[in-house]
C-alpha positions as CSV (number, residue, x, y, z in Angstrom):
1,M,2.4,-1.0,18.1
2,L,-0.7,-2.5,19.2
3,F,-4.2,-2.1,17.8
4,S,-7.4,-2.7,20.1
5,Y,-10.4,-4.8,17.4
6,N,-13.0,-6.0,19.6
7,E,-11.5,-6.8,22.8
8,I,-8.5,-8.1,20.7
9,K,-4.9,-6.9,20.6
10,V,-3.2,-7.2,17.2
11,F,0.3,-6.2,17.1
12,Y,1.6,-4.5,13.9
13,K,4.4,-2.7,13.0
14,R,5.4,0.1,10.8
15,H,7.6,2.1,8.7
16,L,6.4,5.9,8.1
17,G,7.4,6.6,4.8
18,S,6.9,8.3,1.2
19,G,4.4,6.4,-1.6
20,S,1.5,4.4,-1.3
21,P,1.8,2.1,1.9
22,V,2.6,-1.9,1.5
23,L,1.1,-4.1,3.9
24,F,2.5,-7.3,4.2
25,L,0.1,-10.0,5.4
26,H,2.1,-13.6,6.5
27,G,0.8,-17.2,6.3
28,W,-0.2,-19.4,8.9
29,G,2.6,-20.0,11.4
30,G,4.0,-16.5,10.9
31,N,4.0,-13.5,12.1
32,S,5.3,-9.8,10.7
33,A,8.7,-10.7,11.1
34,S,7.8,-13.7,7.9
35,F,8.6,-10.8,5.2
36,S,11.4,-9.3,7.3
37,G,13.8,-9.2,3.8
38,A,11.5,-7.3,1.9
39,Y,9.9,-5.2,4.9
40,D,13.4,-4.0,5.8
41,Y,14.5,-3.7,1.8
42,L,11.5,-1.3,1.3
43,C,12.1,0.5,4.7
44,S,15.7,1.1,3.0
45,L,14.2,2.9,0.0
46,G,11.9,5.1,2.3
47,R,9.0,3.6,1.9
48,D,5.8,3.5,3.9
49,V,5.5,-0.4,5.0
50,V,3.3,-2.2,7.1
51,A,3.1,-6.0,9.0
52,V,0.8,-7.3,10.9
53,D,0.5,-10.3,13.5
54,F,-2.7,-12.0,12.8
55,P,-5.0,-12.3,15.9
56,G,-3.7,-15.9,17.2
57,F,0.1,-15.6,15.8
58,G,3.4,-13.4,17.1
59,N,2.6,-11.0,19.4
60,S,-1.7,-10.6,19.3
61,D,-4.1,-12.1,21.2
62,M,-5.8,-15.1,20.5
63,P,-9.3,-14.6,18.2
64,L,-12.4,-14.4,20.9
65,G,-15.0,-16.9,19.5
66,N,-15.1,-19.1,16.3
67,W,-13.3,-17.0,13.8
68,G,-13.0,-17.3,10.4
69,I,-11.2,-16.3,7.2
70,D,-13.9,-12.9,7.2
71,D,-13.2,-12.4,10.5
72,Y,-9.8,-11.7,10.0
73,A,-10.3,-9.6,6.5
74,S,-12.6,-7.5,8.9
75,C,-9.6,-7.4,11.7
76,I,-7.1,-6.0,8.4
77,E,-9.8,-3.7,7.3
78,A,-10.4,-2.0,10.5
79,L,-6.5,-1.6,11.3
80,V,-6.1,-0.1,7.7
81,E,-9.1,2.5,8.6
82,S,-7.2,3.2,12.1
83,M,-4.3,4.1,10.3
84,E,-6.3,6.1,7.6
85,L,-5.0,4.1,4.7
86,N,-5.4,4.5,1.4
87,K,-4.0,3.0,-1.5
88,V,-2.8,0.5,0.0
89,M,-0.8,-2.5,-1.7
90,L,-1.5,-5.8,-0.4
91,V,0.9,-8.7,0.0
92,G,-0.7,-11.5,1.1
93,H,1.7,-14.9,1.8
94,S,-0.7,-18.1,1.9
95,F,-3.4,-17.9,4.3
96,G,-2.3,-13.9,4.4
97,G,-3.3,-14.3,0.3
98,R,-6.6,-15.5,1.2
99,V,-7.0,-12.4,3.3
100,A,-6.3,-10.0,0.4
101,I,-8.5,-11.9,-1.6
102,C,-11.5,-11.2,0.8
103,L,-10.2,-7.8,0.6
104,G,-9.5,-7.2,-3.2
105,N,-12.1,-5.3,-4.1
106,R,-12.6,-2.8,-1.5
107,K,-12.0,0.6,-2.4
108,W,-8.9,1.6,-1.0
109,V,-7.0,-1.3,-2.3
110,D,-4.6,-0.2,-5.0
111,R,-3.3,-3.3,-5.9
112,I,-2.2,-6.7,-5.0
113,I,0.3,-9.1,-5.1
114,L,-0.5,-13.1,-4.1
115,V,2.7,-14.8,-3.1
116,D,1.7,-18.9,-3.3
117,S,-1.9,-17.8,-2.0
118,A,-4.1,-20.2,-0.7
119,G,-7.9,-19.9,-0.6
120,L,-8.6,-22.0,-4.1
121,K,-10.6,-25.6,-4.1
122,P,-7.7,-27.7,-4.6
123,R,-8.0,-30.9,-6.6
124,F,-8.5,-33.6,-4.7
125,S,-6.2,-36.5,-5.8
126,L,-6.7,-40.4,-5.0
127,S,-4.1,-40.2,-2.0
128,K,-6.0,-37.2,-0.7
129,K,-9.3,-38.8,-1.0
130,I,-8.2,-42.3,1.2
131,K,-6.6,-39.8,3.8
132,V,-9.9,-38.3,4.1
133,L,-11.7,-41.6,4.5
134,R,-9.5,-43.1,6.8
135,Y,-9.8,-39.9,9.0
136,K,-13.8,-40.2,8.5
137,L,-13.7,-44.0,9.5
138,A,-11.4,-43.7,12.7
139,K,-13.9,-40.8,13.9
140,K,-16.6,-42.8,13.7
141,A,-15.1,-45.3,15.8
142,G,-14.3,-43.2,18.1
143,K,-10.3,-43.4,17.7
144,D,-7.7,-41.4,18.2
145,L,-7.2,-38.6,15.9
146,S,-4.2,-36.8,17.4
147,A,-2.3,-38.6,14.7
148,Y,-4.8,-36.8,11.6
149,G,-4.7,-34.1,10.0
150,S,-1.7,-31.5,8.4
151,A,1.4,-30.6,10.4
152,D,0.2,-27.2,10.7
153,Y,-3.3,-28.4,12.4
154,R,-1.4,-31.0,14.7
155,T,1.1,-28.3,16.8
156,L,-2.2,-25.9,17.5
157,N,-4.7,-25.6,20.5
158,P,-8.1,-26.6,20.5
159,Q,-9.5,-23.0,19.6
160,M,-6.8,-22.7,17.0
161,K,-7.7,-25.8,15.2
162,S,-11.3,-25.2,15.0
163,V,-10.5,-21.6,13.3
164,F,-7.9,-23.7,11.0
165,I,-10.6,-25.9,10.1
166,N,-13.1,-22.7,9.2
167,V,-10.1,-21.1,7.0
168,V,-8.9,-24.3,5.2
169,N,-12.7,-24.8,4.3
170,A,-13.4,-21.8,3.4
171,F,-13.2,-21.4,-0.7
172,L,-12.5,-18.0,-2.4
173,D,-13.1,-18.8,-6.0
174,D,-15.9,-17.3,-6.1
175,R,-14.8,-13.7,-5.0
176,L,-11.8,-13.5,-7.9
177,E,-14.5,-11.6,-10.6
178,S,-15.0,-8.7,-7.7
179,I,-11.2,-8.1,-7.9
180,N,-10.7,-5.3,-10.3
181,C,-7.3,-3.6,-9.2
182,P,-3.9,-4.7,-10.8
183,V,-3.1,-8.6,-9.5
184,L,0.6,-9.9,-9.5
185,I,0.6,-13.2,-8.9
186,V,4.1,-14.7,-7.7
187,W,4.4,-18.5,-7.2
188,G,7.5,-20.8,-6.4
189,K,7.8,-23.2,-9.2
190,H,8.3,-25.9,-6.9
191,D,5.9,-25.0,-4.6
192,K,4.0,-28.3,-3.2
193,E,1.3,-26.7,-0.7
194,T,-0.1,-25.3,-3.2
195,P,0.8,-26.3,-6.6
196,T,1.4,-24.0,-9.5
197,Y,-2.5,-25.5,-11.2
198,M,-3.8,-22.5,-8.4
199,A,-1.7,-20.0,-9.7
200,R,-2.7,-20.7,-13.1
201,R,-6.4,-21.1,-12.1
202,L,-5.9,-17.0,-10.5
203,K,-4.6,-16.2,-13.7
204,R,-7.8,-17.4,-15.5
205,K,-10.3,-15.8,-13.3
206,L,-8.8,-12.6,-12.4
207,K,-9.1,-9.6,-14.7
208,N,-5.9,-7.5,-14.4
209,R,-3.5,-9.8,-13.2
210,K,0.1,-11.3,-14.5
211,L,2.1,-14.2,-13.1
212,I,5.9,-14.8,-12.6
213,Y,7.4,-17.9,-11.3
214,L,9.8,-17.5,-8.7
215,D,13.0,-20.2,-8.0
216,G,12.2,-22.1,-4.9
217,G,9.0,-23.9,-3.2
218,H,5.9,-22.4,-1.2
219,F,8.4,-19.8,0.9
220,A,9.8,-18.8,-2.4
221,Y,9.9,-15.2,-2.0
222,A,12.5,-15.9,0.9
223,E,14.6,-18.6,-1.5
224,D,14.7,-16.2,-4.2
225,M,14.9,-12.9,-2.3
226,I,16.3,-10.9,-4.4
227,K,13.8,-11.4,-7.6
228,F,11.1,-11.0,-5.4
229,N,12.2,-7.6,-4.2
230,Y,12.7,-6.7,-7.4
231,L,8.8,-7.6,-8.5
232,L,7.9,-5.7,-5.4
233,T,9.6,-2.7,-6.0
234,E,8.5,-2.2,-9.3
235,F,4.9,-3.0,-9.2
236,S,4.6,-1.0,-6.3
237,G,5.8,1.8,-7.9
238,G,4.7,1.4,-11.0
239,G,1.3,2.1,-12.9
240,E,-1.2,-0.6,-13.8
241,E,0.7,-1.7,-16.9
242,C,4.2,-2.5,-15.0
243,N,6.4,-4.5,-17.6
244,F,8.4,-7.2,-15.7
245,G,8.9,-9.1,-19.0
246,Q,6.8,-12.2,-18.6
247,R,2.8,-13.0,-18.3
């Protein structure tokens, strides 16, 4: 299905079912199929489920202009309003977690699962500082910069590169205290892209939260799918005091 947002066609898929709707928000470079294991599982249980392709990914159009994280959040909010959804559970992985954090204080958000979420200001190691310094020196010297940046960055077209820069430089730590709904923090024990110290920081800063680790790395929701699907169904179907046996 397609939704029009400011002249941009946004693709999403939906399984109409019972219960409060679950909205999956994929990571950078992913699409609406990224959570296919969890999506299909909830469909088999007869749940109301939605998964979206963010603009610039999957079957959605490219964003128009120099988008940032709040533009993506506004796009998702408009999609939710167009479907007249309420009491939505957001499930955001990595970049999708950034969007979920931005939307966390909306009245229509009932609860959130942050899966190896990005969005927090990272610690800068010595090696990272050296890489940044080398980049700045190369830029100043007018050298070819195509070899610099992450793999995600290097594969993007020029328009999405500017969007990527806006997104990764938007730190959302100060927005966490405005989130009052229940939040389940799910993290891969061996995540190197968003290390576990970020999960612990989320746990410290969020009011109503639980932290549970999965086996695997940044894509632990797929690597440890059985446990993730269990947590997903328990959290989406229970009250605020869901007991997962781990805090």
